[in-house]
C-alpha positions in Angstrom: 132.5 137.0 54.7 135.4 135.3 52.9 137.4 133.3 55.4 141.2 132.8 55.1 143.5 129.8 54.8 146.8 130.4 56.5 149.8 128.4 55.1 152.7 128.4 57.5 155.8 126.7 56.2 159.3 126.1 57.6 161.9 127.1 55.1 165.3 125.3 55.2 165.0 121.7 54.2 161.3 122.0 54.0 160.5 124.6 51.3 163.9 125.6 50.2 167.2 123.7 49.9 170.9 124.3 49.8 173.0 122.5 47.2 174.1 120.0 49.9 170.5 119.3 50.9 168.9 118.9 47.4 169.0 115.1 47.5 169.1 114.6 43.8 169.5 110.9 43.4 168.1 110.5 39.9 170.2 110.5 36.7 171.3 114.0 35.7 169.3 114.2 32.5 166.0 113.7 34.4 166.8 115.9 37.4 164.3 118.7 38.1 165.0 122.2 36.9 165.8 124.4 39.8 165.2 128.1 40.7 167.6 129.9 43.0 165.6 131.8 45.6 168.5 133.0 47.8 171.9 134.6 47.2 174.4 135.1 49.9 177.7 136.9 49.5 177.1 137.0 45.7 176.7 133.2 45.5 173.5 131.1 45.0 172.5 129.5 48.3 169.0 128.1 48.3 166.7 126.5 45.7 163.2 125.3 44.9 162.2 123.2 41.9 160.8 125.4 39.2 157.5 123.4 39.6 157.4 124.2 43.3 158.0 127.9 42.6 155.2 128.0 40.0 152.8 126.3 42.4 153.7 128.6 45.2 153.2 131.7 43.0 149.8 130.4 42.0 148.8 129.5 45.5 149.7 132.9 47.0 148.0 134.9 44.1 144.6 134.5 45.8 144.0 137.1 48.6 142.1 134.5 50.6 145.4 132.5 51.1 147.9 134.0 53.6 151.3 132.5 53.1 153.5 132.9 56.2 157.2 131.9 55.9 158.1 130.4 59.3 161.7 129.9 60.2 164.4 129.8 62.9 166.4 132.1 60.8 167.1 135.7 62.0 165.3 138.5 60.2 168.4 139.4 58.3 168.9 135.8 57.1 165.2 135.5 56.1 165.2 138.7 54.1 167.8 137.3 51.7 165.1 134.9 50.3 163.1 136.0 47.2 160.1 133.8 46.8 158.0 133.9 43.6 154.6 135.4 43.7 152.9 137.9 46.0 155.1 139.1 48.9 154.2 137.5 52.2 152.4 140.1 54.4 153.6 138.2 57.5 156.7 136.2 58.4 157.7 134.4 61.5 161.5 134.5 62.3 163.7 133.5 65.1 161.6 130.5 65.8 158.6 132.7 66.7 160.5 135.4 68.5 160.1 137.9 65.6 156.8 138.6 63.9 157.3 140.6 60.7 154.4 142.6 59.3 155.2 143.8 55.8 158.9 143.2 56.6 158.8 145.3 59.8 159.2 143.7 63.3 156.1 143.9 65.4 157.3 145.5 68.7 154.3 144.4 70.8 154.9 140.8 69.8 158.6 141.0 70.7 157.7 142.5 74.1 155.3 139.7 74.8 157.8 137.1 73.9 160.5 138.7 76.0 158.2 138.7 79.1 157.4 135.0 78.7 161.1 134.0 78.3 162.0 136.0 81.4 159.4 134.2 83.5 159.7 130.6 82.2 163.3 129.7 81.4 167.0 130.2 82.2 168.7 133.2 80.8 170.2 133.2 77.4 173.7 134.1 78.7 173.8 131.0 81.0 172.9 128.7 78.2 175.3 130.3 75.7 178.1 130.1 78.2 177.4 126.4 78.8 177.6 125.6 75.1 181.0 127.4 74.8 182.4 125.7 77.9 181.4 122.2 76.9 181.9 122.3 73.1 185.2 120.8 71.8 187.3 123.1 69.6 188.0 120.1 67.4 184.5 120.2 66.0 183.2 123.7 66.9 183.4 126.2 64.0 181.2 129.1 65.1 179.0 130.1 68.1 176.3 132.6 67.5 173.5 134.4 69.5 170.4 135.1 67.3 168.2 138.1 67.8 169.1 138.1 71.6 166.7 135.1 71.8 168.5 131.9 71.3 172.0 130.5 70.6 173.5 128.0 68.2 176.7 126.4 67.2 178.1 125.6 63.7 179.9 122.3 63.9 181.6 119.5 62.0 178.6 117.3 62.5 180.4 113.9 61.9 182.8 114.7 64.8 180.2 115.7 67.4 179.7 112.9 69.9 176.1 111.7 70.3 176.8 111.5 74.1 177.5 115.3 74.1 174.3 116.1 72.3 172.3 113.9 74.7 173.9 115.4 77.8 173.3 118.9 76.4 169.7 118.1 75.7 169.2 116.8 79.3 170.9 119.9 80.8 168.9 122.3 78.7 165.6 120.5 79.4 166.0 121.1 83.1 166.3 124.9 82.4 163.4 125.2 80.0 165.3 125.0 76.8 165.1 122.7 73.7 168.1 121.4 71.7 167.8 120.6 68.0 170.5 119.3 65.6 169.9 120.5 62.0 172.5 120.0 59.4 175.7 121.6 60.7 173.9 123.6 63.4 173.1 122.8 67.0 170.3 125.0 68.3 169.5 125.8 71.9 166.1 127.5 72.0 163.9 128.5 75.0 160.9 126.2 75.2 158.4 129.1 75.2 159.8 130.4 72.0 157.6 128.6 69.5 156.5 128.9 65.9 153.0 127.8 66.9 152.4 130.8 69.2 153.3 133.2 66.4 151.2 131.3 63.9 148.2 131.5 66.2 148.8 135.3 66.5 148.8 135.7 62.7 145.7 133.5 62.4 144.0 135.8 65.0 144.9 138.9 63.1 143.9 137.6 59.7 140.7 135.8 60.8 142.0 132.5 59.4 139.6 129.6 59.8 142.0 126.9 58.5 145.7 126.6 59.1 148.1 124.4 57.1 151.8 123.8 58.1 155.0 121.9 57.1 158.3 121.4 58.7 161.2 118.9 59.1 162.8 119.4 62.5 162.0 119.0 66.2 161.6 122.8 66.4 158.7 122.4 63.9 156.7 119.8 65.9 154.7 122.3 67.8 153.8 124.2 64.6 152.6 121.0 62.9 150.5 120.0 65.9 148.9 123.4 66.1 147.7 123.3 62.4 144.5 121.8 61.1 146.6 119.8 58.7 150.3 119.5 58.3 153.1 117.7 56.3 156.6 116.6 57.0 159.2 115.5 54.5 160.9 112.1 54.4 164.1 113.5 55.8 165.1 115.6 58.9 164.8 115.1 62.6 161.1 114.3 62.6 161.5 111.6 59.9 164.6 110.2 61.7 162.5 109.8 64.9 159.5 108.4 63.0 157.5 111.2 64.4 153.9 111.8 63.3 150.5 112.7 64.6 146.9 112.2 63.4 146.8 115.5 61.5 150.3 115.2 60.1 151.1 113.5 56.8 154.5 111.9 56.7 155.8 112.1 53.1 158.1 109.6 51.6 159.8 112.1 49.3 163.1 113.6 50.5 165.2 116.5 49.4 164.0 119.3 47.1 161.3 117.0 45.6 159.8 116.9 49.1 159.5 120.6 49.0 157.7 120.4 45.7 155.3 117.8 47.1 154.6 120.0 50.2 153.6 123.0 48.0 151.4 120.7 45.9 149.8 119.3 49.1 149.1 122.9 50.3 147.5 123.7 47.0 145.3 120.6 47.0 144.2 121.3 50.6 143.3 124.9 49.8 141.3 123.6 46.8 139.4 121.2 49.0 138.5 124.2 51.3 137.0 125.9 48.2 139.7 128.5 47.5 140.9 128.6 43.9 144.3 130.1 43.2 144.6 132.7 40.4 143.1 131.3 37.2 140.6 129.2 39.0 137.0 129.9 40.2 135.5 130.1 43.6 136.2 131.3 47.2 136.5 129.7 50.5 133.2 128.5 51.7 131.6 128.8 48.2 
């Protein structure tokens, strides 16, 4: 029986990058060619390098490789993205709260998640109300509830006091919630709401014997630890904290070139397992 390699990757600032996050520090004539993979309100929003896009298309061409986009984005936000290659049969959205199967939310998974949240942490309404009551209008731009699962603020990051973030983190921790600062967004997410739990469910359904993962934020740490091998870029919350683990490779590359290096690392790891992307020879375990 041919086994499966599951590749679960965070998206924003791991696999895809906004213009502000590209991190292109080289001279313009030698900058990498970019492919737009997301359009929002008729404007280009997110990019990969053309090399990363080609590597991803080649990687996902083999049916023994299951590529699982894994994101804190809502389902609607995720579905704006158009990756090259074979469509992903599974996707993890809302930080593990939504499991999409061929683009359709799995109702059984959502019910299971809802039951855990009700048992293990403070209600969403309480946490959202606390964020609104303590945030300063001077730096707060938007407040949102995502998929009735978690809440986040859009802020002017440079104006947000570190003491406020620290106090919010401590308050949330005592109620079973996690706080993460990513770009201009401050997330408050229930601790039981994890990407790793959803990844394990996809691995169970697909019979995956090897799991690979990548991510850049504190909300990705559980995903990286749950995988057999994982990578993090040289930017983001995890890099800023110097976070690593025995099975996690800390890359030096930052920005969109880190995304390219991550896809290349996935491909090399799959090749070591014996799977060959389209154009190659062999299957897992051959």
